[in-house]
C-alpha positions as CSV (number, residue, x, y, z in Angstrom):
1,M,108.8,100.4,85.3
2,N,105.1,99.6,85.2
3,V,105.4,98.6,81.5
4,L,108.0,96.0,82.5
5,K,105.7,94.5,85.1
6,L,103.0,94.2,82.4
7,L,105.3,92.1,80.2
8,M,104.4,88.8,81.9
9,P,100.6,89.3,81.4
10,V,101.1,90.4,77.8
11,L,103.3,87.3,77.0
12,S,100.7,85.1,78.7
13,F,97.9,86.5,76.6
14,L,100.0,86.2,73.4
15,L,100.7,82.5,74.3
16,L,97.0,81.9,74.8
17,A,96.2,83.6,71.5
18,A,98.7,81.3,69.7
19,H,97.2,78.3,71.5
20,F,93.6,79.2,70.5
21,Y,94.7,80.0,67.0
22,R,96.4,76.7,66.5
23,A,93.3,75.0,67.9
24,G,91.1,76.7,65.3
25,Q,89.4,79.0,67.8
26,Q,90.0,82.3,66.1
27,L,87.5,84.3,68.2
28,L,89.2,83.2,71.4
29,A,92.6,84.0,69.8
30,L,91.3,87.5,68.9
31,A,89.9,88.0,72.4
32,S,93.3,87.0,73.9
33,V,95.0,89.7,71.8
34,L,92.4,92.4,72.2
35,I,92.3,92.0,76.0
36,I,95.9,93.3,76.1
37,L,94.6,96.7,75.0
38,L,92.7,97.0,78.3
39,L,96.0,97.3,80.1
40,W,96.1,100.9,79.0
41,V,92.7,101.6,80.5
42,K,93.3,103.1,84.0
43,K,90.1,101.9,85.7
44,S,89.9,100.0,89.0
45,W,88.1,97.0,87.4
46,V,90.9,96.3,84.9
47,P,93.2,94.3,87.3
48,Y,90.3,92.1,88.4
49,L,89.3,91.4,84.8
50,M,92.9,90.6,83.9
51,Q,93.4,88.3,86.9
52,A,90.2,86.4,86.1
53,A,91.2,86.1,82.4
54,L,94.7,84.8,83.4
55,V,93.3,82.3,85.8
56,L,90.9,81.1,83.2
57,G,93.8,80.9,80.8
58,A,95.8,78.8,83.2
59,L,92.8,76.5,83.5
60,E,92.8,76.1,79.7
61,W,96.5,75.3,79.8
62,L,95.9,72.8,82.6
63,L,93.1,71.1,80.6
64,S,95.3,70.9,77.5
65,L,98.1,69.4,79.7
66,V,95.8,66.7,81.0
67,M,94.3,65.9,77.6
68,L,97.7,65.8,75.8
69,V,99.4,63.7,78.5
70,Q,96.5,61.2,78.4
71,Y,96.7,61.0,74.7
72,R,100.5,60.4,74.8
73,I,100.2,57.7,77.5
74,E,97.5,55.9,75.5
75,W,99.7,55.8,72.5
76,G,102.8,54.8,74.4
77,M,104.6,58.1,73.6
78,P,106.9,60.0,75.9
79,W,104.9,62.5,78.0
80,Q,107.2,63.8,80.8
81,R,108.8,66.6,78.8
82,L,105.4,67.8,77.6
83,A,104.0,67.8,81.1
84,M,107.0,69.9,82.4
85,I,106.7,72.4,79.6
86,L,102.9,72.9,79.9
87,G,103.2,72.8,83.7
88,G,105.7,75.7,83.4
89,V,103.2,77.6,81.1
90,V,100.4,77.0,83.7
91,L,102.7,78.4,86.4
92,F,103.8,81.3,84.3
93,T,100.2,82.2,83.5
94,L,99.2,82.1,87.2
95,L,102.2,84.2,88.2
96,S,101.2,86.7,85.6
97,A,97.9,87.2,87.4
98,L,99.9,88.1,90.6
99,V,101.6,91.0,88.9
100,F,98.5,93.1,89.4
101,R,99.0,92.8,93.2
102,A,102.1,94.9,93.0
103,R,101.9,98.3,94.8
104,S,102.8,100.3,91.7
105,L,100.2,98.7,89.5
106,K,97.5,99.0,92.3
107,S,98.2,102.8,92.3
108,R,98.1,102.9,88.5
109,Y,94.6,101.3,88.3
110,S,93.0,103.0,91.4
């Protein structure tokens, strides 16, 4: 059951990796993939690191959302659908950080 709870953070980190890779930031893409491996380390600091990384990831998505919407508005292109999709990704990434507050995961990493 714990593995299913970790599915959201894993997907969030994989989405971030794809985002960074597409932007030409291979080191950040690699870091986004490698951080997933820490989910198997049963130490008390792991949930805090994961939550911090996911919140930073959500901020990255939010910055991308703002920049892309501004670009599309400047060029007279439709932007509403883009804003809804990236807004959903921001929300998904933030909710992924909350997974570590579940009782079963707290006991796993204590």
